[in-house]
C-alpha positions as a Markdown table, in Angstrom:
| # | Residue | x | y | z |
|---|---|---|---|---|
| 1 | Met | -5.5 | 12.5 | 8.3 |
| 2 | Glu | -7.8 | 10.1 | 10.3 |
| 3 | Trp | -5.9 | 7.3 | 12.2 |
| 4 | Asn | -8.1 | 4.4 | 11.3 |
| 5 | Leu | -7.6 | 3.5 | 7.8 |
| 6 | Glu | -9.1 | 0.1 | 7.6 |
| 7 | Thr | -10.7 | -0.8 | 4.2 |
| 8 | Gln | -8.8 | 2.0 | 2.7 |
| 9 | Gly | -6.2 | 2.0 | 0.0 |
| 10 | Ile | -2.9 | 3.6 | 0.9 |
| 11 | Arg | 0.5 | 4.4 | -0.9 |
| 12 | Ala | 3.3 | 4.5 | 1.6 |
| 13 | Lys | 7.1 | 4.2 | 2.2 |
| 14 | Tyr | 8.0 | 0.7 | 3.5 |
| 15 | Leu | 10.4 | 1.3 | 6.4 |
| 16 | Gly | 11.2 | 4.6 | 5.1 |
| 17 | Gly | 12.4 | 3.3 | 1.7 |
| 18 | Asp | 10.6 | 2.0 | -1.5 |
| 19 | Glu | 7.0 | 2.9 | -2.1 |
| 20 | Cys | 4.1 | 0.2 | -1.6 |
| 21 | Val | 0.4 | 0.2 | -2.4 |
| 22 | Gly | -2.1 | -1.8 | -0.8 |
| 23 | Ile | -5.5 | -2.1 | 1.4 |
| 24 | Val | -5.3 | -1.4 | 5.0 |
| 25 | Met | -6.7 | -4.7 | 6.6 |
| 26 | Glu | -6.2 | -3.4 | 10.2 |
| 27 | Ser | -5.1 | -0.2 | 11.9 |
| 28 | Arg | -4.0 | -0.1 | 15.6 |
| 29 | Val | -2.6 | 2.1 | 18.4 |
| 30 | Lys | 0.8 | 0.6 | 19.2 |
| 31 | Tyr | 2.0 | 0.7 | 23.0 |
| 32 | Gly | 3.3 | 4.4 | 23.3 |
| 33 | Gly | 0.6 | 5.8 | 21.4 |
| 34 | Gly | 2.0 | 5.5 | 17.7 |
| 35 | Val | -0.4 | 4.1 | 14.9 |
| 36 | Gln | 0.3 | 1.0 | 12.6 |
| 37 | His | -1.3 | -0.3 | 9.7 |
| 38 | Arg | -1.4 | -4.2 | 8.5 |
| 39 | Val | -1.5 | -3.7 | 4.9 |
| 40 | Leu | -2.2 | -6.2 | 1.9 |
| 41 | Leu | -0.2 | -5.2 | -1.0 |
| 42 | Thr | -2.0 | -5.1 | -4.2 |
| 43 | Lys | 1.1 | -4.9 | -6.4 |
| 44 | Pro | 4.8 | -6.2 | -5.7 |
| 45 | Phe | 7.7 | -4.1 | -4.9 |
| 46 | Thr | 11.4 | -4.7 | -4.0 |
| 47 | Phe | 13.0 | -3.8 | -0.6 |
| 48 | Leu | 16.8 | -4.3 | -0.1 |
| 49 | Gly | 16.8 | -6.7 | -3.1 |
| 50 | Thr | 13.7 | -8.8 | -1.7 |
| 51 | Val | 10.5 | -9.0 | -3.8 |
| 52 | Lys | 7.3 | -8.4 | -1.8 |
| 53 | Glu | 4.6 | -9.9 | -3.9 |
| 54 | Ala | 0.9 | -8.7 | -4.0 |
| 55 | Gly | -1.0 | -10.6 | -1.6 |
| 56 | Thr | 1.8 | -10.3 | 1.1 |
| 57 | Met | 0.8 | -8.6 | 4.4 |
| 58 | Val | 3.4 | -5.7 | 5.6 |
| 59 | Leu | 3.2 | -3.6 | 8.7 |
| 60 | Ile | 3.3 | 0.2 | 7.9 |
| 61 | Asp | 3.8 | 2.8 | 10.5 |
| 62 | His | 1.0 | 5.8 | 10.2 |
| 63 | Glu | 3.8 | 8.5 | 9.5 |
| 64 | Glu | 4.8 | 6.7 | 6.2 |
| 65 | Val | 1.6 | 7.0 | 4.6 |
| 66 | Gln | 1.8 | 9.5 | 2.0 |
| 67 | Gln | -1.7 | 8.9 | 0.4 |
| 68 | Val | -5.2 | 7.5 | 1.0 |
| 69 | Phe | -7.6 | 6.6 | -1.5 |
| 70 | Ser | -10.2 | 4.0 | -2.1 |
| 71 | Ala | -9.6 | 0.0 | -1.9 |
| 72 | Ala | -10.9 | -0.2 | -5.5 |
| 73 | Lys | -8.3 | 2.6 | -6.6 |
| 74 | Ala | -5.6 | 0.3 | -5.0 |
| 75 | Met | -6.9 | -2.5 | -7.1 |
| 76 | Ala | -7.2 | -0.3 | -10.3 |
| 77 | Leu | -3.6 | 0.8 | -9.7 |
| 78 | Ala | -2.4 | -2.9 | -9.7 |
| 79 | Tyr | -4.2 | -4.0 | -12.6 |
| 80 | Ile | -3.2 | -1.2 | -14.9 |
| 81 | Glu | 0.2 | -2.0 | -14.3 |
| 82 | Val | -0.3 | -5.9 | -15.0 |
| 83 | Val | -2.3 | -5.7 | -18.0 |
| 84 | Asp | -0.6 | -4.8 | -21.2 |
| 85 | Ile | -2.8 | -1.9 | -22.4 |
| 86 | Pro | -2.0 | -1.1 | -26.2 |
| 87 | Val | -1.1 | 2.5 | -27.1 |
| 88 | Ile | -2.9 | 3.9 | -30.1 |
| 89 | Ser | -1.0 | 6.4 | -31.9 |
| 90 | Ser | -2.4 | 8.5 | -34.7 |
């Protein structure tokens, strides 16, 4: 996986805990050689009882990234969960 994920959507573990989805706004090399991403959340999640709302910026270490996809897919994943899509049964 490439280290620079700017403008890409990601699914990652926030501090090794709950899963978050967002768009990478900045990728940087930390002191000591590790990589960290500044991520704009596209959907909310809860971490230690605190809700991190969509639109919040979080820092994610590269090792915590589980999946990389387009920014459009990150937005679509957020939209699908917000909109009440009716289920048609036969």
